Steps between C-alpha positions, in 0.01 A plus 500: 500500500720399212458148371785253510478480121566877477795466740644220286454713188681801653774273637545351154529847345762590761676167442450399863472140603255486789398198703132430565541635854658820368221546245239463774685745726554753217133482405401631842782754519434645155130519580583699815723735301224566246253563784740759644533666160122516474488673841755757381290556189204593719691784670433861405846609384386800300695750715811283531771604254686224314840432653806318380665519840299488821778675693518795260880489483655679206868413515660296772837464326804719524570741214668336203841662492813389315776341705850383424523177302596177668813334372464162328700346786254634758196389305638152433640451852183322615430315175514121526691487171647763269689498171661794316334762725156344438263291708539136400172309490409149387416465135132454422421286199 
């Protein structure tokens, strides 16, 4: 079980404002998560190869092939605002 003090410390590091009820709830939930991780650590995974993708997919996208360019009019046709063949966006100061 993780103490409420540890939950408050982690929440502070993550810049999260938690209520007392949330801290109490998170304490139990985080404790359960760590217990599950401990159970995984007890498994014999010596013969299990490391995987980055559990589905073993290599490429699910179409081949990257060149296509004809879109005209500025076509591209800007759905833009909320355009100016001089460019997307117009609010200025950020």
